[in-house]
LOVONU-518102 format. One record per residue: residue in three letters; x, y, z of N, C-alpha, C in turn. Coordinates in steps of 0.1 Angstrom, whole numbers, plus 5000, padded with zeros to 4 digits. Example, Ala and Ser with C-alpha at 12.3 -4.5 7.8 and 13.67 -1.06 7.14 Angstrom:
// residues 2
ala513249435078512349555078513249675078ser512849785071513749895071512950005079
END
This chain:
// residues 66
unk297368790878297768800893298868810896unk299668880900300368850910300468790925unk301468720924301468590935301568670949unk301468580957301768650971303568640974unk304068540966305668550973306368660970unk305368750956305968830953305569010958unk304968990967304569110976304769050990unk305469020992306669011008308068971005unk308269131014309869171011310069211025unk311469151028312169241042312369411040unk311269471053311169621050312269651056unk313469571064314669611071314269771082unk313069681089312869771101313069661111unk313669781124313669701138312969651138unk312269571155311469581163310769681171unk309469721173308969851174309669851191unk310169991195310670011204310470211210unk310270191222310270331227311370401227unk311670541220312770541218312970741221unk312770741235312870911240310970911245unk310170991242308870941244307970911234unk308770821225307470841212307770631205unk307270621198307270441195307870481181unk308770371179309170411164309770281159unk310270221148310970131142312070211136unk312970171144314470251134314770161122unk314970211111315970221099316970091104unk316569971099318669891091319069901081unk319669881082321369901075320369811063unk320569891049320269851041318769901032unk318169961045316570031044316770121028unk315770141024315670211013315470391017unk315070401024314770511029315770591032unk317270551038318370601041319070681034unk318370861031318970951022318670931016unk317370921017316570880999315471041001unk315871111014314571261006315471351000unk315271380987315471490984315971610981unk314971670995315471751008314971771017unk315171861028314971841045314271991044unk312971941046312072081050312672111068unk312672021075312372021094314371991093unk314272051105315672021111316071921122unk314671901129315071781138313871621133unk314571571138312671421138311871401146unk311271301147310171281159310471281170unk311571271169312171271183313071391193unk313471461180313771601183315671611182unk315571521176317171491171317371571159unk318671601155319171681142318771581137unk318371621124317871601110318271501097unk319671631098320671561084321471501097unk322271391093322971341095323971241085unk323771281076324771191061324571271056unk324371211042324571291027323171381024unk322071321032320671331032320071281044unk318871321036317671291053317071201044unk316471101060316170941057314271011049unk313670961041312170981045311670851059unk310770931063309970871077310570971087unk309770921094310071001108311171051116unk312270951114313170951124314570951113unk314971021121316571031117317670911120unk318670821115319270771119320770811117unk321770751126322970821129323770701118unk324970821113325470721104326470601107
END
């Protein structure tokens, strides 16, 4: 059986906030989703911001500024 403490981790997400017309959690520094997508199939994120702003796209709906 896995202990509960092994299941709790810091997701490195900012608090929920409205950005443009949508509510999102921005990724914080150190989040594993930053620059982790193997390819970018879309050119904008859910806010309409440019998708690639670094060496690769972020995983998830929002591309963070470098």
